[in-house]
C-alpha positions, 0 to 999 in steps of 0.5 A: 387247215383253212387258209385265211385270206389277207385283207389289203388296207390301202387307205385310212378308214378302210373297213376291216371284216372280222370272222370267227377264229377256227382250229387249224388256220393258216395264213400267208405271213409278210413283213407288213401283215398283221393278225388282228384278234378280238377276244369276246370271251370271259377269259384270256386266250393265247394265239400262236404263230408257229416258227418253222425256220431255224434261227442262227442258233438252230432253234425255231421260235414261235410268236405268241400273243395273249389277248385279255378277256374282252380285249384286242391284240395284234400279232405281226407276222414278219419276217415271213421267212421265219414262219412260212412253210417253204413248200406252201408259203403258209404259216400255222396259226393256233388259238388256245380257245376259239369260243367268242374269238374273231380275227382278221388278217390285214396287209398294208 
């Protein structure tokens, strides 16, 4: 799995660099970190941030966003404890399709 670097955006107007989405990516989740997704394809896609830590009821919960064809969406990654692997601090990010999809991981 490839770790996607988080771009720090400290000031308004900072340029965000998008790159092609890939299969099997990981990110470092955080309270103020968001995955920005651009879907340039002709069909909607689903992006999933895998939940790994159980909630108070004992289940894990993924965070899922649907990105419409030709649209953009944001996927917040906090609270990090819900998604981060305890040994690596990384979270798994998957796409239903990566064709014509770009993404940027942004921290504030």
